[in-house]
N, C-alpha and C positions, 0 to 999 in steps of 0.2 A: 848717813843722811837721816834726818829726823822724820817723824811721821808728817809734820807740817811741810817739810821740803818735798816729800813724795806725793803730797796731795795734788790732785788736778782741780781745775776750775769746774768741778761738777758736784752735784749734790748740795745739800744745805751748807755743809762746812766749807766747801770750795767756793760757793757763792759769797758767803760772809767774808772769806779771806780776800777774794777779789775786790769786794767793796771797801777793804781796808788798805788798798794800794795807794801810796802817796801820789805817784805819777807827776812829780814836779817837773821833770824833764819834758814830759808830754805836754804839760800846761804851758811850758815856755816855747818849745820848738815844734809842737804838733798841733794841738787843737786850735790855737788862734789862727793858724794858717789854713786849716780845714774850714773854719768859719769864714775866713776872708774869701776863700774861693767860692763858697756857697753864697755869700752876700752879694757877689757880683752877678748872680743869676736868679736868686729867689728872694721873695719877701713875704709879707703877710697873706698874699693871695695864693700861696703855693703849698704843696705837700712835700715834706721831707721825710724819708725813711732812714732811720739809723739801724743798719743791718749789723747785728751783733752788739746790741745796745747794753748788754750786761745789766748792772743795777740802775741804769738810767741817768747817771750823773751828767754825762756828756750830752745826751739827748735833751735833758731838761735845760741845760745851759744854752743849747742851740735854739730851743723854743723861745727862751727869754730874749736872746740876742737878736734873732732873725725875725721873730714874730710869725714864722710859718707854722702850719699845722704839722706837728711832728708825730710820727708813728714809730715805735720801737719794736724791733723783732729780734728774737734770740732762740737758740736751740735748747736753752736751759730753762725749764719751768721754775727752778729755784731762783735764778737770776730775775726772771720776770716777776716773781712774787716780791722780791726785794724792791724792784723798780716801782711796782704799783704801791707798795707800802710807803715809799718815799714821798709820794704826793707831789711830784713835780708837775710842770706845765705840759708834759707829754700827753697828747690827746688819747692814745690807746696803745696797747701792747699786744703783739701777736706771736704765737709760738711757731717756730720753724720745725716742721715734721717732714721727714723724707725729702729734705732739700727744698721744701716749698713753704713760704710764709702763709699760714692758714688764714683765710678770710680776706686776703688782699688780692684785688683783681689785677689783671694784666694792665700795664700802663697807668697805674694809679698814682705814681709819684712823679713830681717834677725834678727831684734830685734824691740821690741816695748817698749817705756817708757810711764809711765802714772803717773802723779803727782796730788794728791789731788782730783781726780775724785770721789773716793768712798764717800767722804763727802757729795756729792750731791745726793746720791742714798738711797732711804728710805727703800728698802726691799732686802731680800736675792735674790729674783728673778731678781731684777734690777742689782745687782752685778754680778750674773751669766750671765746675758745678755751681759754685758760689757766684761766679761772674755771670753765668747764664740766668740764675735766679734774680740777680740784681738787674740784668737787662730786661727780664720779664716785667719787673715792677716799674721800670722807667718808661715814660712816654718817649716817642722818637724826639731826639734833640735834648733829652734830659741829661743832667750832669751827674757823673759818678765821681766822688772824691774819696780816695783810699789813703789811709795813713798806715805806715808800716816801719819797722826798724830795718836798718841796713846791716846785714851780717858782716859786711866788710869792716865794721867797727868792732870786731870781736875782741873781748878782753879789756876794753877801756872801762874804767870805773866812772860812771856818770852819777849825777846827784841822786837819782832814784832807780837806776837800773844798771846792769851789766849784761851784755849780749855775748854768750859763749865764753871761750877760754882764750887767754893771750897766745898769739902766734898761730892759732888754728885758722884754716881756710875752709869755708863751708860751701857746698854746692847746693843746687836746687832740691829742696825737700829734706836736706840732711837734718838729723836731730841736733838741736842746739839747746843748751841749758841757759835760761835767762834768770837772773837774780833781780827781784823787785823789792823795793823798800816799803815796809808797812807802817801804818800810823803809830804803832807801839815801838818803833825804832829797830825792829828786827828785820831780817831779810828772808824772803821766801824764794826757793829755787823751783823753777817750773820747766818741764820738758816742752820745748817748742820745736818749730821747724824753720829752716832758713830759706828765704826767698829773696834773691838778689834783685835790686830794682830793674836791671836789664832784662830779666826774664819776663817781666809783667806785660810790656807793650804787645808782644806777639800773642800772648794769651788773651789779652783784652780784645785784640782784633778778631781772634777766632770766636769770641763770645758776642760779637756784634757791636763793638765800640770803635771809635776813631778819635782823631784829634787828641791823641794821648800826649800829655806833658808831665814832666817830673821835676821836682824841686827839693833840694836839701835846705831847709830853713836854717838860718844862722842866728847867732845870738844878737848881732848888730841889728838884724831885721826885727827880731823879737822885741827889742827895746822900744820899737815904735808901735807894736800892736798887742803885746802880751800885757797881763796885769802888771802895772808899774811896781807894786810892792814886791811881787815875785821876781820880776826881771832885774831889778836893781838891788835885790836883797842878798845876793851872793855873787862871787866872781865868775862862776860857770866855766872854770878853766878847761875841763875836759870837753864840754859842749862847744866851746870856742875852737878847740884844736881839731875836733873831728865830729861835726854834727851827725848824730846817729839816726835821725828820722828822715823819712822820705814821704812827700805828699805827691800822689799821682792823681791826675785828673783826666777824665775821658768823657766823650759824648756818645750817647746811645744813637745808633744808626737805625 
């Protein structure tokens, strides 16, 4: 395995690598459905937190699309540095230290979105810690929208990712290698952790959430809401056969 493949999403080099991820499968079957769920509940008069915002691309898109005041939070100072330098419409960025978003008060958000953060969490306790912080940030009745990969799709070659190895079955928190396509046409392997969709509702309930719903977006659905050039630009054969992403929504109690 090359040095690039061994690198984690940490430090300046890891942050730059993450910013180079193509994520076409996510932009087809993930983010448009996150934005749709948010648009049903928030608008320009609301505050949206992107928990695990990385370089700020998705947060900036959400700000433009929804008109909400968007705040990005992340555990990586290097990611936040890239996000600030990008000059998107995100209102402000905050560092997560010791599990807490610095400078953000309890109940400050009307909604929180969180994309692919679970993959970096090795234990149930770590997942619960993130859910608890998201609950702290949300006002009662606020919406939590969570995007994650489904480890049950292990080994399938998607347009911009592969989750795990063919024939492997992964349990909660198991180590799983994910391959991601970069803008230069190369692939980067990253050590991740598997969290099956069925594991999440009881953990959300323990963290103070209810009304949990889960959805595997399909290509046919994406043709109606994703970017038309992206959606119709390729056959998406693997994505049609086994949609790899799951959108989970929950309400803060």
